[in-house]
BAFIRO-159029 format. One line per 5 residues: number of its first residue (from 1); their letters; for each residue x, y, z of C-alpha. Coordinates in steps of 0.25 Angstrom, whole numbers, plus 5000, padded with zeros to 4 digits. Layout:
BEGIN
NUM> a> X Y Z; ... $
//
This chain:
BEGIN
1> msesm> 5037 5012 5203; 5029 5023 5197; 5037 5033 5189; 5034 5043 5177; 5041 5040 5163 $
6> vfdde> 5048 5051 5156; 5054 5051 5141; 5062 5062 5134; 5058 5059 5120; 5048 5068 5114 $
11> peprt> 5036 5060 5108; 5030 5063 5095; 5017 5071 5095; 5004 5064 5094; 5009 5051 5097 $
16> alwha> 5006 5042 5110; 5020 5045 5117; 5017 5060 5115; 5005 5059 5123; 5010 5050 5134 $
21> ctrvp> 5012 5053 5148; 5026 5049 5154; 5024 5053 5167; 5016 5041 5171; 5017 5031 5182 $
26> taapg> 5024 5018 5179; 5028 5006 5188; 5033 4991 5187; 5024 4980 5185; 5028 4975 5200 $
31> dsvta> 5025 4988 5208; 5014 4988 5218; 5001 4995 5213; 5000 5002 5227; 5014 5007 5226 $
36> vlsdm> 5013 5012 5212; 5000 5020 5216; 5007 5026 5227; 5019 5030 5219; 5010 5036 5209 $
41> atkry> 5003 5046 5220; 5017 5052 5222; 5019 5056 5207; 5014 5063 5197; 5011 5058 5183 $
46> dcasv> 5006 5063 5169; 4996 5051 5168; 4994 5041 5179; 4982 5033 5173; 4990 5021 5173 $
51> vavld> 5004 5015 5178; 5013 5011 5167; 5019 4998 5172; 5033 4996 5167; 5043 4985 5167 $
56> ggrlv> 5057 4991 5163; 5051 5003 5156; 5042 4994 5148; 5027 4994 5149; 5020 4982 5154 $
61> gvati> 5008 4987 5158; 4999 4999 5164; 4991 4999 5177; 4979 5009 5178; 4977 5018 5190 $
66> ermfg> 4963 5010 5193; 4969 4996 5193; 4980 5000 5201; 4971 5007 5212; 4963 4994 5212 $
71> aadre> 4975 4985 5214; 4977 4977 5227; 4988 4981 5236; 4998 4971 5233; 4996 4972 5217 $
76> vlrdv> 5007 4976 5208; 5005 4984 5194; 5006 4970 5187; 4994 4966 5193; 4986 4978 5188 $
81> mdpnp> 4992 4983 5176; 4988 4980 5161; 4999 4973 5156; 4994 4976 5141; 4991 4990 5140 $
86> ptvrp> 4989 4998 5128; 5001 5004 5124; 5006 5013 5111; 5020 5016 5105; 5025 5030 5107 $
91> dthqe> 5023 5035 5093; 5008 5029 5092; 4999 5040 5087; 4990 5047 5098; 4977 5043 5092 $
96> raawq> 4981 5028 5091; 4986 5028 5105; 4973 5035 5110; 4964 5024 5103; 4973 5013 5109 $
101> avqhg> 4971 5018 5123; 4956 5019 5121; 4954 5006 5114; 4961 4999 5127; 4954 5007 5138 $
106> epgla> 4966 5011 5145; 4969 5025 5153; 4982 5027 5146; 4990 5023 5135; 5005 5018 5137 $
111> vvddd> 5016 5021 5127; 5027 5011 5125; 5038 5011 5115; 5043 5000 5106; 5050 4992 5118 $
116> grfrg> 5038 4994 5127; 5043 5005 5136; 5033 5014 5142; 5033 5028 5136; 5021 5034 5143 $
121> lvapq> 5006 5034 5144; 4995 5041 5137; 4986 5047 5148; 4970 5045 5146; 4968 5060 5144 $
126> qllav> 4978 5061 5133; 4972 5050 5126; 4958 5057 5126; 4965 5070 5121; 4972 5061 5109 $
131> llqeh> 4957 5055 5106; 4952 5069 5106; 4962 5075 5097; 4962 5064 5087; 4946 5064 5087 $
136> eedls> 4947 5079 5083; 4957 5077 5073; 4950 5066 5066; 4938 5075 5066; 4947 5086 5059 $
141> rlggf> 4951 5076 5048; 4937 5071 5046; 4934 5086 5043; 4944 5088 5034; 4958 5083 5039 $
146> lhsve> 4960 5096 5047; 4972 5097 5056; 4963 5100 5068; 4949 5102 5073; 4951 5116 5076 $
151> ttret> 4954 5118 5060; 4942 5110 5058; 4933 5119 5066; 4940 5132 5060; 4938 5128 5046 $
156> svenv> 4923 5125 5049; 4920 5138 5056; 4930 5147 5047; 4925 5159 5040; 4920 5160 5026 $
161> rrrlw> 4933 5166 5020; 4941 5154 5026; 4931 5145 5021; 4932 5151 5007; 4948 5151 5009 $
166> hrvpw> 4948 5136 5011; 4938 5132 5002; 4938 5141 4989; 4953 5136 4985; 4949 5122 4984 $
171> llvgl> 4936 5126 4977; 4944 5134 4966; 4952 5122 4964; 4940 5114 4961; 4935 5125 4952 $
176> lgamv> 4948 5125 4944; 4945 5109 4944; 4931 5111 4938; 4937 5120 4927; 4948 5110 4923 $
181> savfm> 4936 5100 4922; 4929 5109 4913; 4941 5111 4904; 4943 5096 4904; 4929 5093 4900 $
186> aafev> 4930 5103 4889; 4943 5095 4884; 4934 5083 4881; 4922 5092 4875; 4923 5084 4862 $
191> tlean> 4921 5071 4869; 4909 5077 4876; 4903 5081 4863; 4906 5069 4856; 4899 5060 4868 $
196> vavay> 4891 5069 4877; 4888 5057 4886; 4902 5058 4891; 4898 5070 4899; 4887 5063 4906 $
201> fipgi> 4895 5055 4915; 4906 5065 4919; 4898 5071 4932; 4895 5057 4936; 4910 5052 4936 $
206> vylad> 4915 5066 4942; 4905 5064 4954; 4907 5049 4956; 4923 5053 4957; 4920 5064 4967 $
211> avgtq> 4910 5055 4975; 4920 5043 4977; 4932 5054 4980; 4923 5060 4990; 4920 5047 4997 $
216> tetla> 4935 5044 4997; 4937 5058 5003; 4927 5055 5015; 4934 5042 5018; 4948 5047 5018 $
221> irgls> 4943 5059 5028; 4937 5048 5037; 4950 5040 5037; 4958 5052 5039; 4950 5056 5051 $
226> vgvgi> 4952 5043 5058; 4967 5043 5054; 4966 5034 5041; 4976 5040 5031; 4974 5040 5017 $
231> rrivg> 4984 5030 5014; 4976 5020 5022; 4964 5022 5013; 4969 5026 5000; 4970 5011 4994 $
236> realt> 4957 5006 4998; 4951 5019 4995; 4956 5020 4981; 4952 5006 4978; 4938 5009 4984 $
241> glsvg> 4938 5021 4974; 4942 5013 4963; 4931 5002 4966; 4920 5013 4968; 4924 5018 4954 $
246> allga> 4923 5003 4947; 4910 5002 4954; 4904 5016 4949; 4910 5013 4935; 4904 5000 4934 $
251> vmlpv> 4890 5006 4937; 4892 5017 4927; 4897 5008 4916; 4883 5002 4913; 4876 5014 4916 $
256> vslmt> 4883 5024 4907; 4883 5013 4896; 4868 5012 4897; 4866 5027 4898; 4875 5031 4886 $
261> gdtml> 4876 5018 4878; 4891 5020 4877; 4899 5009 4883; 4912 5016 4883; 4907 5030 4889 $
266> alava> 4902 5020 4900; 4915 5014 4902; 4922 5027 4902; 4913 5032 4913; 4915 5020 4921 $
271> vavla> 4930 5020 4920; 4929 5036 4924; 4921 5033 4936; 4931 5022 4940; 4943 5030 4938 $
276> asaia> 4938 5043 4944; 4932 5036 4956; 4946 5029 4959; 4954 5042 4957; 4944 5050 4965 $
281> tivam> 4947 5042 4977; 4961 5044 4976; 4959 5059 4975; 4950 5060 4987; 4961 5053 4995 $
286> vlpwl> 4973 5060 4990; 4968 5075 4990; 4964 5076 5005; 4976 5069 5009; 4985 5078 5000 $
291> lqrlg> 4978 5091 5005; 4980 5087 5019; 4995 5084 5018; 4997 5098 5011; 4989 5105 5023 $
296> kdpaf> 4976 5108 5016; 4963 5106 5021; 4956 5095 5013; 4943 5098 5019; 4943 5110 5009 $
301> gsgpl> 4952 5105 4998; 4950 5090 4995; 4935 5090 4991; 4937 5101 4980; 4950 5096 4976 $
306> atvvq> 4946 5082 4975; 4933 5085 4967; 4941 5092 4956; 4952 5082 4955; 4942 5071 4955 $
311> dllsi> 4933 5078 4945; 4944 5081 4936; 4950 5067 4936; 4936 5061 4934; 4933 5069 4921 $
316> miyfa> 4947 5066 4916; 4946 5051 4918; 4932 5052 4913; 4936 5058 4899; 4949 5049 4899 $
321> avtal> 4939 5038 4899; 4930 5043 4889; 4942 5047 4880; 4947 5033 4881; 4934 5025 4880 $
326> vs> 4924 5033 4873; 4931 5042 4862 $
//
């Protein structure tokens, strides 16, 4: 009849098996409900919200305590058990396991291996703890990919000296990028003097690339906050950036042509907007991911670094287009 399950292998952290209780009541399908309840009263368990109904070590159902207390005297576990309870594999991630239990409304979640053998039960209180932990981690990632809520709070209330230490190095990188941009602009002084209209559209192209990149960064952060990795969004987001650039370029082409009367300059602006928008999307996805992989906080670094990279690339692309089409 009722017994506890004990396994010697060490489960991986943050998996369903890692959270599972092994000292739980188990019984056979043909065991009397009354006898099982009586036997349970003489033993101690880590979790006794349900009885795992096993046949040869394999899970065939679960019986809740509520259903067992309401059973007739002659009923057996087969009569009161749920024959299709929600189950997860031992290596299932804790968040997925918790949500599966919530969606099925069960007071516990059975863990079974590939052969259907019962490995343990994730208790209701443990499921709540997992959901709370994952919720806090999601909020942390949403606020800047930090590893824990405690780190997020510390960053929010840290003193001025620490704030400067975290921010100034990245801003110095941005300052260096601005100086490089100035040097790069000076290299095209002859082009700018020959056609001053070329300079009119530099701020617009740089702004549009930054705006497209900022949108992508926001979407990437939202995705990461709910467990959606960069790999899952990179293809569609890159195509979106290319499409946005094509639409903006199509709008810019006739407008610039009417403003300047120079069709080739208008074409250069349109091509630069298209290419800069597409590249800005990639930069906005790659930099936060790369900083996170390097153990740096993208909340401070990704914005300034992405901006300076996007600005430099946008200016280079624009002058390359002008050189090829206008000069």
